[in-house]
N, CA, C, O and the ligand as a Tripos MOL2 file, in Angstrom:
@<TRIPOS>MOLECULE
protein
  313   311    79     0     0
PROTEIN
NO_CHARGES

@<TRIPOS>ATOM
      1 N         198.3930   20.9040  144.4170 N.3       1 MET1
      2 CA        197.2900   20.9000  145.3060 C.3       1 MET1
      3 C         196.2880   21.9040  144.6910 C.2       1 MET1
      4 O         196.6380   22.9810  144.2090 O.2       1 MET1
      5 N         194.9140   21.4300  144.7510 N.am      2 LYS2
      6 CA        193.7780   22.2040  144.4810 C.3       2 LYS2
      7 C         193.1360   22.5280  145.7350 C.2       2 LYS2
      8 O         193.4170   21.9110  146.7630 O.2       2 LYS2
      9 N         192.1870   23.5750  145.7000 N.am      3 THR3
     10 CA        191.3630   23.9680  146.9760 C.3       3 THR3
     11 C         189.9090   23.9560  146.5480 C.2       3 THR3
     12 O         189.6130   24.3710  145.4270 O.2       3 THR3
     13 N         189.0790   23.5480  147.2980 N.am      4 MET4
     14 CA        187.4260   23.5650  146.9850 C.3       4 MET4
     15 C         187.0120   23.6590  148.4670 C.2       4 MET4
     16 O         187.5710   23.0020  149.3450 O.2       4 MET4
     17 N         186.0400   24.4820  148.6800 N.am      5 ASN5
     18 CA        185.2090   24.6040  149.9930 C.3       5 ASN5
     19 C         184.1450   23.6040  150.2560 C.2       5 ASN5
     20 O         183.7530   22.9150  149.3140 O.2       5 ASN5
     21 N         183.6650   23.4610  151.3770 N.am      6 CYS6
     22 CA        182.6630   22.6700  151.7900 C.3       6 CYS6
     23 C         181.4260   22.9750  150.9010 C.2       6 CYS6
     24 O         180.7910   22.0850  150.3340 O.2       6 CYS6
     25 N         181.1230   24.3340  150.8190 N.am      7 LYS7
     26 CA        179.8290   24.8560  150.0430 C.3       7 LYS7
     27 C         180.0140   24.3220  148.5120 C.2       7 LYS7
     28 O         179.1080   23.7440  147.9120 O.2       7 LYS7
     29 N         181.1800   24.5620  148.0070 N.am      8 GLN8
     30 CA        181.4380   24.1550  146.4940 C.3       8 GLN8
     31 C         181.1500   22.6040  146.3980 C.2       8 GLN8
     32 O         180.6900   22.1550  145.3480 O.2       8 GLN8
     33 N         181.3940   21.8290  147.4050 N.am      9 LEU9
     34 CA        181.2120   20.4510  147.2750 C.3       9 LEU9
     35 C         179.8350   19.9400  147.8530 C.2       9 LEU9
     36 O         179.6560   18.7440  148.0800 O.2       9 LEU9
     37 N         178.8890   20.8790  148.0760 N.am     10 GLY10
     38 CA        177.6570   20.5860  148.3650 C.3      10 GLY10
     39 C         177.2050   20.5590  149.6820 C.2      10 GLY10
     40 O         176.0910   20.1840  150.0480 O.2      10 GLY10
     41 N         178.2630   21.0390  150.4970 N.am     11 GLY11
     42 CA        178.0350   21.2090  152.0180 C.3      11 GLY11
     43 C         177.5190   22.4210  152.5320 C.2      11 GLY11
     44 O         176.6360   22.9550  151.8610 O.2      11 GLY11
     45 N         177.8830   22.9730  153.5850 N.am     12 ALA12
     46 CA        177.0990   24.1170  154.1210 C.3      12 ALA12
     47 C         178.2080   25.2510  154.5970 C.2      12 ALA12
     48 O         177.7590   26.3670  154.8610 O.2      12 ALA12
     49 N         179.5290   25.0420  154.7130 N.am     13 CYS13
     50 CA        180.3070   26.0420  155.3640 C.3      13 CYS13
     51 C         181.5060   26.3390  154.3030 C.2      13 CYS13
     52 O         181.5470   25.8570  153.1710 O.2      13 CYS13
     53 N         182.4080   27.1560  154.8280 N.am     14 ASP14
     54 CA        183.5220   27.6910  154.0780 C.3      14 ASP14
     55 C         184.9910   26.8150  154.2420 C.2      14 ASP14
     56 O         186.0750   27.1430  153.7580 O.2      14 ASP14
     57 N         184.7370   25.7690  154.9560 N.am     15 LYS15
     58 CA        185.9380   24.8670  155.4810 C.3      15 LYS15
     59 C         186.4920   24.7520  153.9540 C.2      15 LYS15
     60 O         185.7680   24.6070  152.9680 O.2      15 LYS15
     61 N         187.8330   24.8380  153.9450 N.am     16 GLU16
     62 CA        188.6400   24.4390  152.6880 C.3      16 GLU16
     63 C         189.3060   23.0530  152.6830 C.2      16 GLU16
     64 O         189.9340   22.5770  153.6290 O.2      16 GLU16
     65 N         189.1070   22.5260  151.6110 N.am     17 PHE17
     66 CA        190.0130   21.1580  151.5780 C.3      17 PHE17
     67 C         190.9440   21.3580  150.3900 C.2      17 PHE17
     68 O         190.6290   22.0770  149.4420 O.2      17 PHE17
     69 N         192.0940   20.7040  150.4680 N.am     18 HIS18
     70 CA        193.1210   20.6820  149.6800 C.3      18 HIS18
     71 C         193.4290   19.2930  149.0550 C.2      18 HIS18
     72 O         193.6120   18.3680  149.8470 O.2      18 HIS18
     73 N         193.5010   19.0620  147.8110 N.am     19 ALA19
     74 CA        193.8790   17.6720  147.2870 C.3      19 ALA19
     75 C         194.4830   17.7010  146.0180 C.2      19 ALA19
     76 O         194.4570   18.7430  145.3620 O.2      19 ALA19
     77 N         195.1170   16.5060  145.5190 N.am     20 ASN20
     78 CA        195.6350   16.7390  144.2090 C.3      20 ASN20
     79 C         194.6150   15.8580  143.1680 C.2      20 ASN20
     80 O         194.8630   15.8240  141.9630 O.2      20 ASN20
     81 N         193.6740   15.2880  143.6340 N.am     21 THR21
     82 CA        192.6280   14.6660  142.7420 C.3      21 THR21
     83 C         191.1940   14.8550  143.2910 C.2      21 THR21
     84 O         191.0150   15.0750  144.4890 O.2      21 THR21
     85 N         190.2010   14.7700  142.4310 N.am     22 PHE22
     86 CA        188.9750   15.0170  142.7370 C.3      22 PHE22
     87 C         188.4520   13.9570  143.7530 C.2      22 PHE22
     88 O         187.6430   14.2710  144.6250 O.2      22 PHE22
     89 N         188.9490   12.6630  143.6110 N.am     23 GLU23
     90 CA        188.5030   11.6430  144.3920 C.3      23 GLU23
     91 C         189.0510   11.9000  145.9280 C.2      23 GLU23
     92 O         188.3200   11.5600  146.8590 O.2      23 GLU23
     93 N         190.2100   12.4400  146.1680 N.am     24 GLU24
     94 CA        190.6470   12.6810  147.2890 C.3      24 GLU24
     95 C         189.8100   13.6410  147.9370 C.2      24 GLU24
     96 O         189.2980   13.3810  149.0260 O.2      24 GLU24
     97 N         189.6050   14.8820  147.2720 N.am     25 ILE25
     98 CA        188.8190   15.9880  147.8980 C.3      25 ILE25
     99 C         187.3970   15.6280  148.1230 C.2      25 ILE25
    100 O         186.7830   16.2430  148.9950 O.2      25 ILE25
    101 N         186.8100   14.7130  147.4440 N.am     26 ALA26
    102 CA        185.6020   14.0690  147.6580 C.3      26 ALA26
    103 C         185.5660   13.2430  149.1010 C.2      26 ALA26
    104 O         184.5790   13.2550  149.8370 O.2      26 ALA26
    105 N         186.6750   12.5930  149.3630 N.am     27 GLU27
    106 CA        186.8160   11.9380  150.4500 C.3      27 GLU27
    107 C         186.9340   12.6840  151.7300 C.2      27 GLU27
    108 O         186.3890   12.4210  152.8030 O.2      27 GLU27
    109 N         187.7590   13.6840  151.4250 N.am     28 LEU28
    110 CA        187.8610   14.8940  152.6660 C.3      28 LEU28
    111 C         186.7190   15.4710  152.9190 C.2      28 LEU28
    112 O         186.4990   15.7360  154.1010 O.2      28 LEU28
    113 N         185.6750   15.8250  151.8880 N.am     29 SER29
    114 CA        184.6180   16.3750  152.0630 C.3      29 SER29
    115 C         183.5300   15.6370  152.8050 C.2      29 SER29
    116 O         182.7780   16.1460  153.6360 O.2      29 SER29
    117 N         183.5340   14.1160  152.3270 N.am     30 LYS30
    118 CA        182.8450   13.2900  152.9290 C.3      30 LYS30
    119 C         183.1790   13.0230  154.3220 C.2      30 LYS30
    120 O         182.2200   13.0980  155.0900 O.2      30 LYS30
    121 N         184.3020   12.7300  154.8310 N.am     31 ALA31
    122 CA        184.7360   12.7910  156.2710 C.3      31 ALA31
    123 C         184.2800   14.0070  157.1380 C.2      31 ALA31
    124 O         183.7700   13.9040  158.2530 O.2      31 ALA31
    125 N         184.5380   15.1940  156.4600 N.am     32 HIS32
    126 CA        183.9500   16.5290  157.2500 C.3      32 HIS32
    127 C         182.4450   16.3110  157.3090 C.2      32 HIS32
    128 O         181.9570   16.6670  158.3810 O.2      32 HIS32
    129 N         181.6370   15.8420  156.4680 N.am     33 GLY33
    130 CA        180.4340   15.7400  156.2550 C.3      33 GLY33
    131 C         179.8800   14.6600  157.5910 C.2      33 GLY33
    132 O         178.9280   14.9230  158.3260 O.2      33 GLY33
    133 N         180.6080   13.6040  157.6610 N.am     34 VAL34
    134 CA        180.3730   12.7050  158.7800 C.3      34 VAL34
    135 C         180.5900   13.4440  160.0940 C.2      34 VAL34
    136 O         179.7290   13.3470  160.9690 O.2      34 VAL34
    137 N         181.5040   14.0560  160.2570 N.am     35 GLU35
    138 CA        182.0680   14.7780  161.5850 C.3      35 GLU35
    139 C         180.7680   15.8130  161.8690 C.2      35 GLU35
    140 O         180.1830   15.8220  162.9520 O.2      35 GLU35
    141 N         180.4530   16.5590  160.9010 N.am     36 MET36
    142 CA        179.1870   17.5230  161.1970 C.3      36 MET36
    143 C         177.8420   16.8130  161.3490 C.2      36 MET36
    144 O         176.9400   17.2520  162.0630 O.2      36 MET36
    145 N         177.7560   15.5910  160.5730 N.am     37 PHE37
    146 CA        176.5400   14.9340  161.0560 C.3      37 PHE37
    147 C         176.5770   14.5250  162.4000 C.2      37 PHE37
    148 O         175.5610   14.6480  163.0830 O.2      37 PHE37
    149 N         177.7490   13.9930  162.9380 N.am     38 GLN38
    150 CA        177.7440   13.6120  164.3130 C.3      38 GLN38
    151 C         177.4520   14.5760  165.2700 C.2      38 GLN38
    152 O         176.8410   14.2950  166.3010 O.2      38 GLN38
    153 N         177.9080   15.8690  164.9590 N.am     39 LYS39
    154 CA        177.6070   17.1340  165.5900 C.3      39 LYS39
    155 C         176.1420   17.5850  165.4030 C.2      39 LYS39
    156 O         175.7460   18.5920  165.9910 O.2      39 LYS39
    157 N         175.4250   16.9560  164.6970 N.am     40 GLN40
    158 CA        174.1640   17.2680  164.2990 C.3      40 GLN40
    159 C         174.1290   18.7970  163.8600 C.2      40 GLN40
    160 O         173.2680   19.5360  164.3370 O.2      40 GLN40
    161 N         175.0140   19.2400  163.0040 N.am     41 ASP41
    162 CA        175.0020   20.6890  162.6710 C.3      41 ASP41
    163 C         173.8530   20.7620  161.7190 C.2      41 ASP41
    164 O         173.6820   19.9670  160.7960 O.2      41 ASP41
    165 N         172.9990   21.8710  162.0370 N.am     42 LYS42
    166 CA        171.9070   22.0890  161.2150 C.3      42 LYS42
    167 C         171.9670   22.1720  159.7680 C.2      42 LYS42
    168 O         171.2930   21.4740  159.0100 O.2      42 LYS42
    169 N         172.9300   23.1920  159.3650 N.am     43 ASP43
    170 CA        173.0750   23.4100  158.1860 C.3      43 ASP43
    171 C         173.6910   22.3200  157.3190 C.2      43 ASP43
    172 O         173.3440   22.1960  156.1440 O.2      43 ASP43
    173 N         174.5620   21.5650  157.8580 N.am     44 HIS44
    174 CA        175.1350   20.4090  157.1060 C.3      44 HIS44
    175 C         173.9880   19.3820  157.0390 C.2      44 HIS44
    176 O         173.9290   18.7770  155.9690 O.2      44 HIS44
    177 N         173.1920   19.1070  157.8380 N.am     45 LEU45
    178 CA        172.1860   18.2690  157.7970 C.3      45 LEU45
    179 C         171.1790   18.3410  156.7660 C.2      45 LEU45
    180 O         170.6080   17.3770  156.2570 O.2      45 LEU45
    181 N         170.9740   19.8020  156.4480 N.am     46 GLU46
    182 CA        170.2620   20.0980  155.4550 C.3      46 GLU46
    183 C         170.6850   20.0130  154.0560 C.2      46 GLU46
    184 O         169.9190   19.7220  153.1370 O.2      46 GLU46
    185 N         172.1500   20.3230  153.9020 N.am     47 ALA47
    186 CA        172.8700   20.0870  152.7530 C.3      47 ALA47
    187 C         172.9320   18.6450  152.3950 C.2      47 ALA47
    188 O         172.9650   18.2840  151.2180 O.2      47 ALA47
    189 N         172.9500   17.6980  153.5430 N.am     48 MET48
    190 CA        172.9680   16.3250  153.1200 C.3      48 MET48
    191 C         171.6020   15.7090  152.9530 C.2      48 MET48
    192 O         171.5020   14.6090  152.4090 O.2      48 MET48
    193 N         170.6650   16.2880  153.3450 N.am     49 ASN49
    194 CA        169.3580   15.9920  152.7740 C.3      49 ASN49
    195 C         169.1740   16.2730  151.2550 C.2      49 ASN49
    196 O         168.5590   15.4750  150.5480 O.2      49 ASN49
    197 N         169.6850   17.3580  150.7910 N.am     50 ARG50
    198 CA        169.6310   17.7750  149.3980 C.3      50 ARG50
    199 C         170.2570   16.7100  148.5320 C.2      50 ARG50
    200 O         169.7430   16.2890  147.4960 O.2      50 ARG50
    201 N         171.5040   16.2750  149.0790 N.am     51 ILE51
    202 CA        172.4250   15.2540  148.3320 C.3      51 ILE51
    203 C         171.6310   13.9480  148.4070 C.2      51 ILE51
    204 O         171.6830   13.1290  147.4890 O.2      51 ILE51
    205 N         170.9020   13.7620  149.5010 N.am     52 GLN52
    206 CA        170.3560   12.3670  149.6690 C.3      52 GLN52
    207 C         169.0230   12.3330  148.6430 C.2      52 GLN52
    208 O         168.6510   11.2890  148.1080 O.2      52 GLN52
    209 N         168.4230   13.5070  148.4660 N.am     53 GLU53
    210 CA        167.4520   13.5610  147.5110 C.3      53 GLU53
    211 C         167.9090   13.2250  145.9320 C.2      53 GLU53
    212 O         167.2570   12.6160  145.0830 O.2      53 GLU53
    213 N         169.1770   13.7930  145.8220 N.am     54 LEU54
    214 CA        169.7940   13.6820  144.3970 C.3      54 LEU54
    215 C         170.1460   12.1870  144.0720 C.2      54 LEU54
    216 O         170.0800   11.6650  142.9590 O.2      54 LEU54
    217 N         170.5450   11.5750  145.2860 N.am     55 MET55
    218 CA        170.8800   10.0080  145.3390 C.3      55 MET55
    219 C         169.6850    9.2610  144.8500 C.2      55 MET55
    220 O         169.8820    8.1220  144.4260 O.2      55 MET55
    221 N         168.5560    9.7110  144.8490 N.am     56 LYS56
    222 CA        167.4100    8.8740  144.6760 C.3      56 LYS56
    223 C         167.3930    8.6380  143.2150 C.2      56 LYS56
    224 O         166.7960    7.6780  142.7280 O.2      56 LYS56
    225 N         168.1260    9.6150  142.4250 N.am     57 LYS57
    226 CA        168.0600    9.6070  140.9570 C.3      57 LYS57
    227 C         169.4560    9.4050  140.5720 C.2      57 LYS57
    228 O         170.1890   10.3940  140.5690 O.2      57 LYS57
    229 N         169.9510    8.2040  140.2300 N.am     58 PRO58
    230 CA        171.4140    7.7340  139.8490 C.3      58 PRO58
    231 C         171.7800    8.9480  138.8960 C.2      58 PRO58
    232 O         172.6220    9.7700  139.2560 O.2      58 PRO58
    233 N         171.2140    9.0340  137.8270 N.am     59 GLU59
    234 CA        171.7240   10.0040  136.6940 C.3      59 GLU59
    235 C         171.9630   11.4420  137.3140 C.2      59 GLU59
    236 O         172.9590   12.1440  137.1390 O.2      59 GLU59
    237 N         170.9550   11.7060  138.0000 N.am     60 ALA60
    238 CA        171.2720   13.2180  138.6440 C.3      60 ALA60
    239 C         172.5350   13.1680  139.5920 C.2      60 ALA60
    240 O         173.2620   14.1570  139.6850 O.2      60 ALA60
    241 N         172.7220   12.3110  140.1110 N.am     61 MET61
    242 CA        173.8800   12.0930  141.1570 C.3      61 MET61
    243 C         174.9870   12.0620  140.1640 C.2      61 MET61
    244 O         175.8300   12.9550  140.2420 O.2      61 MET61
    245 N         175.0950   11.1680  139.2580 N.am     62 THR62
    246 CA        176.1890   11.0580  138.4080 C.3      62 THR62
    247 C         176.4110   12.4810  137.8020 C.2      62 THR62
    248 O         177.5620   12.9170  137.7730 O.2      62 THR62
    249 N         175.4680   13.1660  137.3590 N.am     63 GLU63
    250 CA        175.7110   14.4430  136.5180 C.3      63 GLU63
    251 C         176.2210   15.5470  137.6390 C.2      63 GLU63
    252 O         177.0260   16.4090  137.2840 O.2      63 GLU63
    253 N         175.7650   15.5050  138.9200 N.am     64 TRP64
    254 CA        176.3260   16.4480  139.8750 C.3      64 TRP64
    255 C         177.7290   16.0640  140.2280 C.2      64 TRP64
    256 O         178.5510   16.9580  140.4290 O.2      64 TRP64
    257 N         178.0210   14.9700  140.3060 N.am     65 PHE65
    258 CA        179.3240   14.3470  140.4690 C.3      65 PHE65
    259 C         180.2890   14.9190  139.5530 C.2      65 PHE65
    260 O         181.2420   15.5920  139.9450 O.2      65 PHE65
    261 N         180.0260   14.6310  138.2100 N.am     66 GLU66
    262 CA        180.7260   14.9450  137.0170 C.3      66 GLU66
    263 C         180.8650   16.5040  136.8540 C.2      66 GLU66
    264 O         181.8180   17.0030  136.2550 O.2      66 GLU66
    265 N         179.9390   17.1780  137.3780 N.am     67 SER67
    266 CA        180.1140   18.6870  137.0570 C.3      67 SER67
    267 C         180.8570   19.2750  138.2720 C.2      67 SER67
    268 O         181.2820   20.4270  138.1950 O.2      67 SER67
    269 N         181.0570   18.4680  139.5100 N.am     68 LYS68
    270 CA        181.8970   19.0470  140.4240 C.3      68 LYS68
    271 C         183.4820   18.5720  140.2270 C.2      68 LYS68
    272 O         184.4900   19.1260  140.6660 O.2      68 LYS68
    273 N         183.3750   17.4380  139.4730 N.am     69 LYS69
    274 CA        184.7350   17.0180  138.9870 C.3      69 LYS69
    275 C         185.2910   17.8500  138.0680 C.2      69 LYS69
    276 O         186.4820   18.1360  138.1840 O.2      69 LYS69
    277 N         184.4730   18.4050  136.9390 N.am     70 LYS70
    278 CA        185.0680   19.3280  136.0100 C.3      70 LYS70
    279 C         185.4560   20.6200  136.6680 C.2      70 LYS70
    280 O         186.4100   21.2740  136.2470 O.2      70 LYS70
    281 N         184.5780   21.0790  137.9160 N.am     71 GLU71
    282 CA        184.8820   22.2260  138.3830 C.3      71 GLU71
    283 C         186.3310   22.2820  139.1210 C.2      71 GLU71
    284 O         187.0390   23.2890  139.1200 O.2      71 GLU71
    285 N         186.6850   20.9950  139.7800 N.am     72 PHE72
    286 CA        187.7600   20.9420  140.3430 C.3      72 PHE72
    287 C         188.9670   20.9220  139.2100 C.2      72 PHE72
    288 O         190.0060   21.5690  139.3470 O.2      72 PHE72
    289 N         188.7140   20.1970  138.2270 N.am     73 GLU73
    290 CA        189.8290   20.0100  137.1950 C.3      73 GLU73
    291 C         190.3060   21.4160  136.3790 C.2      73 GLU73
    292 O         191.3680   21.5900  135.7800 O.2      73 GLU73
    293 N         189.2860   22.2720  136.5320 N.am     74 VAL74
    294 CA        189.5590   23.4940  135.7790 C.3      74 VAL74
    295 C         190.2400   24.5530  136.7620 C.2      74 VAL74
    296 O         190.7680   25.5930  136.3670 O.2      74 VAL74
    297 N         190.1610   24.1670  138.0370 N.am     75 LEU75
    298 CA        191.0150   25.0380  139.0510 C.3      75 LEU75
    299 C         192.3670   25.3360  138.9810 C.2      75 LEU75
    300 O         193.1240   24.3930  138.7500 O.2      75 LEU75
    301 N         192.8670   26.5200  139.1420 N.am     76 ALA76
    302 CA        194.3040   26.5270  139.1970 C.3      76 ALA76
    303 C         195.0230   25.8340  140.4360 C.2      76 ALA76
    304 O         194.4610   25.7090  141.5240 O.2      76 ALA76
    305 N         196.1580   25.4470  140.2050 N.am     77 GLU77
    306 CA        196.7570   24.6820  141.2250 C.3      77 GLU77
    307 C         197.1480   25.7840  142.4150 C.2      77 GLU77
    308 O         197.3950   26.9540  142.1250 O.2      77 GLU77
    309 N         197.1760   25.3100  143.7210 N.am     78 ASP78
    310 CA        197.5610   26.4150  144.5660 C.3      78 ASP78
    311 C         198.9630   26.8100  144.6390 C.2      78 ASP78
    312 O         199.3030   27.7510  145.3560 O.2      78 ASP78
    313 ZN        181.1120   22.1420  156.3160 Zn       79 ZN79
@<TRIPOS>BOND
     1     1     2 1
     2     2     3 1
     3     3     4 2
     4     3     5 am
     5     5     6 1
     6     6     7 1
     7     7     8 2
     8     7     9 am
     9     9    10 1
    10    10    11 1
    11    11    12 2
    12    11    13 am
    13    13    14 1
    14    14    15 1
    15    15    16 2
    16    15    17 am
    17    17    18 1
    18    18    19 1
    19    19    20 2
    20    19    21 am
    21    21    22 1
    22    22    23 1
    23    23    24 2
    24    23    25 am
    25    25    26 1
    26    26    27 1
    27    27    28 2
    28    27    29 am
    29    29    30 1
    30    30    31 1
    31    31    32 2
    32    31    33 am
    33    33    34 1
    34    34    35 1
    35    35    36 2
    36    35    37 am
    37    37    38 1
    38    38    39 1
    39    39    40 2
    40    39    41 am
    41    41    42 1
    42    42    43 1
    43    43    44 2
    44    43    45 am
    45    45    46 1
    46    46    47 1
    47    47    48 2
    48    47    49 am
    49    49    50 1
    50    50    51 1
    51    51    52 2
    52    51    53 am
    53    53    54 1
    54    54    55 1
    55    55    56 2
    56    55    57 am
    57    57    58 1
    58    58    59 1
    59    59    60 2
    60    59    61 am
    61    61    62 1
    62    62    63 1
    63    63    64 2
    64    63    65 am
    65    65    66 1
    66    66    67 1
    67    67    68 2
    68    67    69 am
    69    69    70 1
    70    70    71 1
    71    71    72 2
    72    71    73 am
    73    73    74 1
    74    74    75 1
    75    75    76 2
    76    75    77 am
    77    77    78 1
    78    78    79 1
    79    79    80 2
    80    79    81 am
    81    81    82 1
    82    82    83 1
    83    83    84 2
    84    83    85 am
    85    85    86 1
    86    86    87 1
    87    87    88 2
    88    87    89 am
    89    89    90 1
    90    90    91 1
    91    91    92 2
    92    91    93 am
    93    93    94 1
    94    94    95 1
    95    95    96 2
    96    95    97 am
    97    97    98 1
    98    98    99 1
    99    99   100 2
   100    99   101 am
   101   101   102 1
   102   102   103 1
   103   103   104 2
   104   103   105 am
   105   105   106 1
   106   106   107 1
   107   107   108 2
   108   107   109 am
   109   109   110 1
   110   110   111 1
   111   111   112 2
   112   111   113 am
   113   113   114 1
   114   114   115 1
   115   115   116 2
   116   115   117 am
   117   117   118 1
   118   118   119 1
   119   119   120 2
   120   119   121 am
   121   121   122 1
   122   122   123 1
   123   123   124 2
   124   123   125 am
   125   125   126 1
   126   126   127 1
   127   127   128 2
   128   127   129 am
   129   129   130 1
   130   130   131 1
   131   131   132 2
   132   131   133 am
   133   133   134 1
   134   134   135 1
   135   135   136 2
   136   135   137 am
   137   137   138 1
   138   138   139 1
   139   139   140 2
   140   139   141 am
   141   141   142 1
   142   142   143 1
   143   143   144 2
   144   143   145 am
   145   145   146 1
   146   146   147 1
   147   147   148 2
   148   147   149 am
   149   149   150 1
   150   150   151 1
   151   151   152 2
   152   151   153 am
   153   153   154 1
   154   154   155 1
   155   155   156 2
   156   155   157 am
   157   157   158 1
   158   158   159 1
   159   159   160 2
   160   159   161 am
   161   161   162 1
   162   162   163 1
   163   163   164 2
   164   163   165 am
   165   165   166 1
   166   166   167 1
   167   167   168 2
   168   167   169 am
   169   169   170 1
   170   170   171 1
   171   171   172 2
   172   171   173 am
   173   173   174 1
   174   174   175 1
   175   175   176 2
   176   175   177 am
   177   177   178 1
   178   178   179 1
   179   179   180 2
   180   179   181 am
   181   181   182 1
   182   182   183 1
   183   183   184 2
   184   183   185 am
   185   185   186 1
   186   186   187 1
   187   187   188 2
   188   187   189 am
   189   189   190 1
   190   190   191 1
   191   191   192 2
   192   191   193 am
   193   193   194 1
   194   194   195 1
   195   195   196 2
   196   195   197 am
   197   197   198 1
   198   198   199 1
   199   199   200 2
   200   199   201 am
   201   201   202 1
   202   202   203 1
   203   203   204 2
   204   203   205 am
   205   205   206 1
   206   206   207 1
   207   207   208 2
   208   207   209 am
   209   209   210 1
   210   210   211 1
   211   211   212 2
   212   211   213 am
   213   213   214 1
   214   214   215 1
   215   215   216 2
   216   215   217 am
   217   217   218 1
   218   218   219 1
   219   219   220 2
   220   219   221 am
   221   221   222 1
   222   222   223 1
   223   223   224 2
   224   223   225 am
   225   225   226 1
   226   226   227 1
   227   227   228 2
   228   227   229 am
   229   229   230 1
   230   230   231 1
   231   231   232 2
   232   231   233 am
   233   233   234 1
   234   234   235 1
   235   235   236 2
   236   235   237 am
   237   237   238 1
   238   238   239 1
   239   239   240 2
   240   239   241 am
   241   241   242 1
   242   242   243 1
   243   243   244 2
   244   243   245 am
   245   245   246 1
   246   246   247 1
   247   247   248 2
   248   247   249 am
   249   249   250 1
   250   250   251 1
   251   251   252 2
   252   251   253 am
   253   253   254 1
   254   254   255 1
   255   255   256 2
   256   255   257 am
   257   257   258 1
   258   258   259 1
   259   259   260 2
   260   259   261 am
   261   261   262 1
   262   262   263 1
   263   263   264 2
   264   263   265 am
   265   265   266 1
   266   266   267 1
   267   267   268 2
   268   267   269 am
   269   269   270 1
   270   270   271 1
   271   271   272 2
   272   271   273 am
   273   273   274 1
   274   274   275 1
   275   275   276 2
   276   275   277 am
   277   277   278 1
   278   278   279 1
   279   279   280 2
   280   279   281 am
   281   281   282 1
   282   282   283 1
   283   283   284 2
   284   283   285 am
   285   285   286 1
   286   286   287 1
   287   287   288 2
   288   287   289 am
   289   289   290 1
   290   290   291 1
   291   291   292 2
   292   291   293 am
   293   293   294 1
   294   294   295 1
   295   295   296 2
   296   295   297 am
   297   297   298 1
   298   298   299 1
   299   299   300 2
   300   299   301 am
   301   301   302 1
   302   302   303 1
   303   303   304 2
   304   303   305 am
   305   305   306 1
   306   306   307 1
   307   307   308 2
   308   307   309 am
   309   309   310 1
   310   310   311 1
   311   311   312 2
@<TRIPOS>SUBSTRUCTURE
     1 MET1         2 RESIDUE 1 A MET
     2 LYS2         6 RESIDUE 1 A LYS
     3 THR3        10 RESIDUE 1 A THR
     4 MET4        14 RESIDUE 1 A MET
     5 ASN5        18 RESIDUE 1 A ASN
     6 CYS6        22 RESIDUE 1 A CYS
     7 LYS7        26 RESIDUE 1 A LYS
     8 GLN8        30 RESIDUE 1 A GLN
     9 LEU9        34 RESIDUE 1 A LEU
    10 GLY10       38 RESIDUE 1 A GLY
    11 GLY11       42 RESIDUE 1 A GLY
    12 ALA12       46 RESIDUE 1 A ALA
    13 CYS13       50 RESIDUE 1 A CYS
    14 ASP14       54 RESIDUE 1 A ASP
    15 LYS15       58 RESIDUE 1 A LYS
    16 GLU16       62 RESIDUE 1 A GLU
    17 PHE17       66 RESIDUE 1 A PHE
    18 HIS18       70 RESIDUE 1 A HIS
    19 ALA19       74 RESIDUE 1 A ALA
    20 ASN20       78 RESIDUE 1 A ASN
    21 THR21       82 RESIDUE 1 A THR
    22 PHE22       86 RESIDUE 1 A PHE
    23 GLU23       90 RESIDUE 1 A GLU
    24 GLU24       94 RESIDUE 1 A GLU
    25 ILE25       98 RESIDUE 1 A ILE
    26 ALA26      102 RESIDUE 1 A ALA
    27 GLU27      106 RESIDUE 1 A GLU
    28 LEU28      110 RESIDUE 1 A LEU
    29 SER29      114 RESIDUE 1 A SER
    30 LYS30      118 RESIDUE 1 A LYS
    31 ALA31      122 RESIDUE 1 A ALA
    32 HIS32      126 RESIDUE 1 A HIS
    33 GLY33      130 RESIDUE 1 A GLY
    34 VAL34      134 RESIDUE 1 A VAL
    35 GLU35      138 RESIDUE 1 A GLU
    36 MET36      142 RESIDUE 1 A MET
    37 PHE37      146 RESIDUE 1 A PHE
    38 GLN38      150 RESIDUE 1 A GLN
    39 LYS39      154 RESIDUE 1 A LYS
    40 GLN40      158 RESIDUE 1 A GLN
    41 ASP41      162 RESIDUE 1 A ASP
    42 LYS42      166 RESIDUE 1 A LYS
    43 ASP43      170 RESIDUE 1 A ASP
    44 HIS44      174 RESIDUE 1 A HIS
    45 LEU45      178 RESIDUE 1 A LEU
    46 GLU46      182 RESIDUE 1 A GLU
    47 ALA47      186 RESIDUE 1 A ALA
    48 MET48      190 RESIDUE 1 A MET
    49 ASN49      194 RESIDUE 1 A ASN
    50 ARG50      198 RESIDUE 1 A ARG
    51 ILE51      202 RESIDUE 1 A ILE
    52 GLN52      206 RESIDUE 1 A GLN
    53 GLU53      210 RESIDUE 1 A GLU
    54 LEU54      214 RESIDUE 1 A LEU
    55 MET55      218 RESIDUE 1 A MET
    56 LYS56      222 RESIDUE 1 A LYS
    57 LYS57      226 RESIDUE 1 A LYS
    58 PRO58      230 RESIDUE 1 A PRO
    59 GLU59      234 RESIDUE 1 A GLU
    60 ALA60      238 RESIDUE 1 A ALA
    61 MET61      242 RESIDUE 1 A MET
    62 THR62      246 RESIDUE 1 A THR
    63 GLU63      250 RESIDUE 1 A GLU
    64 TRP64      254 RESIDUE 1 A TRP
    65 PHE65      258 RESIDUE 1 A PHE
    66 GLU66      262 RESIDUE 1 A GLU
    67 SER67      266 RESIDUE 1 A SER
    68 LYS68      270 RESIDUE 1 A LYS
    69 LYS69      274 RESIDUE 1 A LYS
    70 LYS70      278 RESIDUE 1 A LYS
    71 GLU71      282 RESIDUE 1 A GLU
    72 PHE72      286 RESIDUE 1 A PHE
    73 GLU73      290 RESIDUE 1 A GLU
    74 VAL74      294 RESIDUE 1 A VAL
    75 LEU75      298 RESIDUE 1 A LEU
    76 ALA76      302 RESIDUE 1 A ALA
    77 GLU77      306 RESIDUE 1 A GLU
    78 ASP78      310 RESIDUE 1 A ASP
    79 ZN79       313 GROUP 0 **** ****
């Protein structure tokens, strides 16, 4: 298992996610984002706005996603 926190995944807090694949950790982070969105957490809403800006440019989004994926891949196993 590898660990990345919310901030490392484009979020706003130090909550840690543990997963074997980047796809898995991205799902966990997304679910957490939805939860924070429902709570209307200000920091997470701002972080989501930044990601949404990025999503307007598909290449920028892909680049961001790939760079996060690489970051995950070079992490040491827990
Ligand atoms: Zn968070």
